[in-house]
N, C-alpha and C positions, 0 to 999 in steps of 0.2 A: 223257195227265190223273195220273199218281202222280209224277210229277218236278219239278210244278208248286208243289210244297209248300218245295222248296228254295228257288224263285225269291222267297215270299212276304214275308218280313224285309228282303232289296234292294229289292223295289220299294215297301215301307211308305217307308221312309228316305228313297228317291228323290220319292216322296210328297210325305215330309216337308219335305226340302228345297225344295222349287221351293211350296210354302205359304207356306215363309217367307219365299223370295225375293220370293213375289205379297201378301202382308199380313206385315211385318215383327213388328207388336204382337204375331203368334202366339208369335214368339221370345219375349219378355217369358213371357209366359203356359206356356213349358217349361221356361224357366228358373228362374218364380217355383213351379213345379210340381216342380224338381227338390231346390230348396233345403228345400221339404217336406218331402217322400219323405226326404231325410239329417236335418232334424230330428227325425222320425218314428224313424227307427233310432238317432241316439244316444240318444231319449227310451226306448228299447227297450232297447239296452245299459247304458245308466244301470240303468236298473229290476234286470236281470237279476244285475249289480255287488253294489248295493242288499242284494238277496236271498241272494246268495252270502256276503256281510263277517258278517249276520245269523245264517248258518246257519253260519260258522266262529267267530261269535261263541259261538256254544250249543254248538259243539262244545268247544273250550277248557275251559269247564267242568267235563267228564267226567277232564282229567288232572290229575294232582297236581306239585308241582314236583321230592316225592322217586319220581318213577315211575325203579324198578329196569332195565327194559326199550327204556325212550325209544320209545314207543307213541304218545307227544307230536306225532311228524313223520309218523306214519301216517294221513293224513287222504284223505277224501273230494276228487274234482275238482273246482276252484270251481265250472264250471259241468257238472253234472251230463246236460243236454239234448245239448250235444258230445260226452261221452261215452259213450252208448249203447251204442253197436256195439263196443266194446273189451273 
């Protein structure tokens, strides 16, 4: 019974395919749900880009044009959450 967990994803996909063949209107719901999830993901990525642009704009005020050592190029990563492990 421990090995049955490996067969669950495939079984679920086969059951979904049988449901789509039996009732084609379910396919419309699956496609709509996929588009909605992609839209939510796009909004989240856009929000992260907006926040990073605001951070970079605020960081840019710390440096001047006559910076001798060239520290204006030493900036943090744009998306800090994705670089936590480094």
